[in-house]
C-alpha positions as CSV (number, residue, x, y, z in Angstrom):
1,M,1.3,-25.7,11.7
2,A,0.3,-25.2,15.4
3,H,-2.7,-27.2,16.7
4,R,-5.9,-25.2,17.0
5,G,-8.2,-26.9,19.4
6,S,-10.1,-29.7,17.7
7,A,-8.6,-30.7,14.4
8,G,-10.1,-29.3,11.3
9,G,-11.8,-26.4,12.9
10,G,-9.1,-23.7,12.5
11,V,-7.7,-24.9,9.2
12,A,-11.2,-25.1,7.6
13,T,-11.8,-21.4,8.4
14,E,-8.5,-20.5,6.7
15,A,-9.1,-22.8,3.7
16,K,-8.9,-21.5,0.1
17,R,-11.4,-22.7,-2.5
18,L,-10.4,-22.9,-6.1
19,D,-11.0,-24.8,-9.3
20,L,-8.3,-27.4,-9.8
21,D,-7.3,-29.9,-12.5
22,L,-8.0,-33.5,-11.3
23,N,-4.6,-34.6,-12.6
24,L,-2.9,-32.5,-10.0
25,L,-4.4,-34.4,-7.1
26,E,-2.3,-36.9,-5.2
27,L,-4.6,-39.8,-4.4
28,R,-2.5,-41.0,-1.4
29,F,-5.4,-42.4,0.6
30,Q,-7.3,-44.1,-2.2
31,G,-6.6,-47.5,-0.6
32,A,-8.3,-46.3,2.6
33,R,-11.6,-45.6,0.9
34,L,-14.2,-48.3,-0.1
35,L,-15.3,-48.6,-3.7
36,D,-19.1,-48.4,-4.0
37,Q,-20.1,-48.4,-7.6
38,L,-23.7,-47.8,-6.9
39,A,-22.9,-44.7,-4.7
40,V,-20.5,-43.4,-7.4
41,E,-23.2,-43.8,-10.0
42,Q,-25.8,-42.0,-7.9
43,L,-23.3,-39.2,-7.1
44,A,-22.5,-38.8,-10.8
45,R,-26.1,-38.4,-11.7
46,A,-26.5,-35.8,-8.9
47,I,-23.4,-33.8,-10.1
48,E,-24.6,-33.9,-13.7
49,R,-28.0,-32.5,-12.6
50,D,-27.0,-30.0,-10.0
51,G,-23.2,-29.5,-10.4
52,Q,-20.6,-30.2,-7.7
53,I,-22.0,-28.9,-4.5
54,V,-19.5,-30.3,-1.9
55,P,-15.9,-29.4,-2.5
56,L,-13.0,-31.9,-2.3
57,I,-10.7,-31.5,0.7
58,V,-7.0,-31.3,-0.1
59,A,-4.0,-30.7,2.1
60,G,-1.4,-28.2,0.8
61,D,-1.4,-25.1,-1.4
62,P,-1.6,-26.0,-5.1
63,A,-2.3,-22.4,-6.0
64,N,1.3,-21.6,-5.2
65,G,2.8,-24.7,-6.7
66,G,2.5,-26.9,-3.6
67,R,1.3,-30.4,-3.4
68,A,-2.5,-31.2,-3.4
69,V,-3.0,-34.4,-1.4
70,L,-6.6,-35.5,-1.6
71,V,-7.9,-36.2,1.9
72,D,-11.6,-36.4,1.4
73,G,-13.7,-36.7,-1.7
74,Y,-12.6,-39.9,-3.5
75,R,-16.1,-40.9,-4.5
76,R,-16.6,-37.4,-5.9
77,V,-13.4,-37.7,-8.0
78,A,-14.6,-41.1,-9.3
79,A,-18.0,-39.6,-10.2
80,L,-16.4,-36.6,-11.9
81,R,-14.2,-38.8,-14.0
82,R,-17.2,-41.0,-14.9
83,L,-18.8,-37.9,-16.3
84,G,-15.7,-37.0,-18.2
85,W,-14.9,-33.9,-16.2
86,D,-11.3,-32.9,-15.7
87,R,-11.6,-30.2,-13.1
88,A,-13.1,-30.0,-9.6
89,W,-14.0,-27.5,-6.9
90,V,-11.6,-28.1,-4.0
91,E,-11.1,-26.7,-0.5
92,C,-7.4,-26.4,0.3
93,W,-6.5,-26.7,3.9
94,P,-3.2,-24.9,4.7
95,C,-1.8,-27.6,7.0
96,D,0.2,-30.8,6.8
97,V,-1.4,-34.0,5.6
98,A,-1.6,-35.5,9.1
99,E,-3.6,-32.6,10.5
100,A,-5.9,-32.6,7.5
101,V,-6.6,-36.3,8.0
102,L,-7.3,-35.7,11.7
103,G,-9.7,-32.9,10.8
104,V,-11.6,-35.2,8.5
105,L,-11.8,-37.9,11.2
106,A,-13.0,-35.2,13.6
107,R,-15.9,-34.5,11.2
108,S,-16.7,-38.2,10.7
109,R,-19.5,-38.1,13.3
110,S,-21.5,-36.0,11.0
111,R,-20.7,-37.9,7.8
112,S,-20.8,-41.5,6.6
113,F,-17.5,-43.3,7.2
114,A,-17.4,-47.1,7.4
115,A,-15.5,-48.4,10.4
116,I,-12.9,-50.0,8.1
117,E,-12.3,-46.7,6.3
118,E,-11.7,-45.0,9.7
119,A,-9.4,-47.8,10.6
120,L,-7.4,-47.5,7.4
121,L,-7.0,-43.8,7.8
122,L,-5.9,-44.3,11.4
123,R,-3.3,-46.9,10.3
124,S,-1.9,-44.3,7.8
125,L,-1.6,-41.8,10.6
126,T,0.1,-44.1,13.0
127,Q,2.3,-46.2,10.7
128,E,3.0,-43.9,7.8
129,L,2.9,-40.5,9.4
130,G,4.3,-41.5,12.7
131,L,1.7,-40.3,15.2
132,S,0.9,-42.1,18.4
133,Q,-2.5,-43.5,19.2
134,L,-2.9,-41.0,22.1
135,D,-2.0,-38.1,19.9
136,V,-4.4,-39.2,17.2
137,A,-7.2,-39.6,19.7
138,R,-6.7,-36.2,21.2
139,R,-6.4,-34.4,18.0
140,C,-9.5,-35.9,16.3
141,G,-11.7,-35.5,19.4
142,R,-11.9,-39.2,20.2
143,D,-10.7,-41.4,23.1
144,E,-7.7,-43.7,22.8
145,S,-9.9,-46.8,23.2
146,W,-11.8,-45.9,20.0
147,V,-8.5,-45.6,18.1
148,N,-7.3,-48.9,19.5
149,R,-10.5,-50.8,18.6
150,R,-10.4,-49.5,15.0
151,L,-6.8,-50.6,14.6
152,K,-7.5,-54.0,16.1
153,L,-10.3,-54.4,13.5
154,L,-7.6,-54.3,10.8
155,S,-5.3,-56.7,12.6
156,A,-8.0,-59.3,12.7
157,L,-8.8,-59.0,8.9
158,P,-6.8,-60.9,6.3
159,E,-5.4,-58.8,3.5
160,A,-7.7,-60.7,1.1
161,A,-10.7,-59.5,3.0
162,L,-9.5,-55.9,3.0
163,A,-9.0,-56.1,-0.8
164,A,-12.5,-57.6,-1.2
165,V,-14.0,-54.7,0.8
166,R,-12.1,-52.1,-1.1
167,D,-13.2,-53.6,-4.4
168,G,-16.8,-53.8,-3.3
169,R,-16.9,-57.6,-3.5
170,L,-17.5,-57.8,0.3
171,S,-19.5,-55.5,2.4
172,S,-17.9,-53.8,5.4
173,W,-20.6,-55.3,7.6
174,A,-19.6,-58.8,6.5
175,A,-16.0,-58.1,7.0
176,V,-16.5,-56.8,10.6
177,R,-19.2,-59.2,11.7
178,V,-18.3,-62.4,9.9
179,I,-14.8,-62.5,8.5
180,A,-13.1,-60.8,11.4
181,P,-14.5,-63.0,14.2
182,L,-14.0,-66.1,12.0
183,A,-10.3,-65.1,11.4
184,R,-9.7,-64.6,15.1
185,A,-11.1,-68.1,15.7
186,R,-9.8,-70.0,12.7
187,V,-7.7,-68.2,10.1
188,E,-7.9,-71.1,7.6
189,D,-11.7,-71.1,7.8
190,S,-11.9,-67.4,7.0
191,E,-9.5,-67.8,4.1
192,Q,-11.5,-70.7,2.7
193,L,-14.8,-68.8,3.0
194,L,-13.3,-65.8,1.2
195,R,-12.2,-68.1,-1.7
196,A,-15.6,-69.6,-1.9
197,L,-17.3,-66.2,-1.9
198,S,-15.1,-64.9,-4.7
199,E,-16.6,-67.7,-6.9
200,A,-20.2,-67.6,-5.6
201,P,-20.9,-64.4,-3.7
202,L,-23.6,-64.2,-1.0
203,S,-25.7,-61.1,-0.1
204,T,-25.1,-59.6,3.3
205,R,-28.4,-61.1,4.5
206,E,-27.4,-64.6,3.2
207,L,-24.0,-64.4,4.8
208,K,-25.5,-63.4,8.1
209,R,-27.7,-66.4,8.1
210,W,-24.8,-68.7,7.0
211,F,-22.7,-67.5,9.9
212,E,-25.5,-68.0,12.4
213,H,-25.7,-71.7,11.4
214,Y,-21.9,-72.0,11.2
215,C,-21.6,-70.9,14.9
216,K,-23.9,-73.8,16.0
217,A,-22.6,-76.5,13.6
218,S,-20.3,-79.4,14.2
219,R,-16.9,-79.6,12.7
220,E,-18.0,-82.0,10.0
221,V,-20.9,-79.8,9.0
222,R,-18.7,-76.7,9.0
223,E,-16.4,-78.2,6.5
224,R,-19.3,-78.7,4.1
225,M,-20.5,-75.2,4.8
226,L,-17.1,-73.7,4.0
227,S,-16.7,-75.7,0.8
228,H,-20.0,-74.6,-0.7
229,P,-21.6,-71.7,1.3
230,K,-23.9,-70.8,-1.6
231,L,-25.3,-74.3,-1.9
232,F,-25.8,-74.4,1.9
233,V,-27.9,-71.2,1.8
234,V,-29.8,-72.5,-1.2
235,A,-30.6,-75.7,0.8
236,L,-31.8,-73.6,3.7
237,N,-34.1,-71.6,1.5
238,E,-35.5,-74.8,0.0
239,K,-36.0,-76.2,3.5
240,D,-37.9,-73.1,4.5
241,E,-40.1,-73.3,1.5
242,Q,-40.9,-76.9,2.2
243,A,-41.7,-76.1,5.8
244,S,-44.0,-73.3,4.7
245,S,-45.8,-75.7,2.3
246,E,-46.2,-78.2,5.1
247,R,-47.7,-75.5,7.4
248,L,-50.1,-74.6,4.6
249,R,-51.0,-78.2,4.1
250,D,-51.4,-79.2,7.7
251,G,-53.3,-76.0,8.7
252,P,-53.5,-74.6,12.3
253,E,-54.0,-78.1,13.8
254,G,-50.6,-79.3,12.4
255,G,-49.0,-76.1,13.5
256,C,-50.2,-76.6,17.1
257,E,-49.0,-80.2,17.0
258,A,-45.5,-79.1,15.8
259,D,-45.4,-76.4,18.5
260,L,-46.1,-79.0,21.2
261,L,-43.4,-81.3,19.9
262,R,-41.0,-78.3,20.0
263,I,-41.9,-77.7,23.6
264,I,-41.0,-81.4,24.4
265,G,-37.6,-80.8,22.8
266,L,-37.0,-77.7,24.8
267,I,-37.9,-79.4,28.1
268,C,-35.5,-82.2,27.3
269,R,-32.7,-79.7,26.6
270,V,-33.3,-77.9,29.9
271,H,-33.5,-81.3,31.8
272,K,-30.1,-82.3,30.4
273,Q,-28.5,-79.0,31.5
274,L,-29.9,-79.0,35.1
275,P,-27.0,-81.0,36.7
276,A,-24.5,-78.4,35.6
277,L,-26.7,-75.5,36.9
278,T,-27.0,-76.6,40.6
279,P,-27.6,-74.8,42.8
280,L,-30.5,-73.5,40.7
281,S,-31.0,-69.7,40.6
282,A,-34.2,-68.2,41.9
283,G,-35.0,-66.8,38.5
284,L,-34.8,-70.3,36.9
285,V,-37.1,-71.8,39.5
286,K,-39.6,-69.0,39.1
287,A,-39.5,-69.4,35.3
288,F,-40.2,-73.2,35.8
289,W,-43.3,-72.6,37.9
290,R,-44.6,-70.1,35.4
291,V,-44.2,-72.7,32.7
292,H,-45.8,-75.4,35.0
293,T,-48.8,-73.2,35.5
294,S,-49.2,-72.5,31.8
295,L,-49.0,-76.2,31.0
296,E,-51.6,-77.1,33.6
297,A,-54.0,-74.5,32.1
298,L,-53.2,-75.7,28.6
299,G,-53.9,-79.3,29.8
300,E,-57.3,-78.3,31.2
301,D,-58.2,-76.6,27.9
302,I,-57.2,-79.6,25.8
303,K,-59.3,-81.9,28.0
304,R,-62.3,-79.7,27.7
305,Y,-62.0,-79.1,24.0
306,A,-61.1,-82.7,23.2
307,Y,-64.0,-84.4,25.2
308,D,-66.7,-81.7,25.0
309,P,-66.2,-80.1,21.5
310,E,-70.0,-79.4,21.2
311,R,-70.0,-77.2,24.3
312,H,-66.9,-75.5,23.1
313,S,-68.6,-74.7,19.7
314,Q,-71.7,-73.3,21.5
315,Q,-69.5,-71.1,23.6
316,R,-67.7,-69.7,20.5
317,A,-71.1,-69.1,18.8
318,G,-72.3,-67.0,21.8
319,P,-72.3,-63.1,21.8
320,E,-68.8,-61.8,21.1
321,G,-67.1,-60.6,24.3
322,A,-70.0,-61.8,26.5
323,G,-69.2,-63.0,30.0
324,P,-70.9,-66.0,31.7
325,Q,-74.5,-66.4,30.5
326,P,-77.4,-67.1,32.9
327,A,-79.1,-70.5,32.8
328,R,-82.1,-70.6,30.4
329,D,-84.4,-72.2,33.0
330,R,-83.7,-69.5,35.6
331,P,-86.8,-67.3,36.4
332,A,-86.8,-63.7,35.3
333,A,-85.6,-61.2,37.8
334,Q,-88.4,-59.7,39.9
335,P,-88.5,-56.1,41.1
336,V,-87.2,-55.6,44.6
337,A,-89.8,-54.4,47.1
């Protein structure tokens, strides 16, 4: 079929809508869609309440005995089958499968597609259907760099990670932001982490925190973190609870003391890095003098509050927001002649 501007625009206007048996659908791209049981359950409740509002998109002409390749609507199919329904409302695009997939990708800016789902569809177009990256980008209204970035995302992910994402055992965020960079750096570490997560899963928030600590940890600590990621996160949470209890016990005085000790640690760290930073930038020198001025002011306050606490308490007991008060032995103001 001839190309009509942006993919999906022309074919959608010529599409036929009909009621079709679910068993006639060819689920060719099922492996490119992520399984989200919660989303399927919510969708099933909505369809049971309001009926199927959004049609499935298929490529082909099943009304005349042609194939019906399901291009979009895999969650809707899962929801319909969960309800025990055997028929669905479909929109048949009279085009080949490649153009139908391109049309769905062109619409993806207005619908929710995970980056991995887009990448899997693009891989199907380039590897199975034989399109070039440039042709795919042009026909779905994207630039070639977008296509290239999506395909690189898949090349960085182990197959075990892709399988975990498809099955809903690993979030797409975790795959893109944790497993992919870990696999690029150390493939064996990513594989070990996936094995550990299959036995003791972490939430996305927990995995994010785990990875932040992994990036800063030594090799020895990393080995323990990879062996038992769940235990490491549990230990972090317990440490946080203990720190919170200590802050509650020590009160604001203990908190201020801890903050001052942290400042000492930061100063030591900067001091060690100075030899490698010469010549020093103007911004760094300016920041130092700002810190120097702040420390001097803090030192004056500490001296005043430490050695004259009574005066400080009297000042705090004065009128709120009041400025400098006149001396009590000063004579009252006289009218000016």
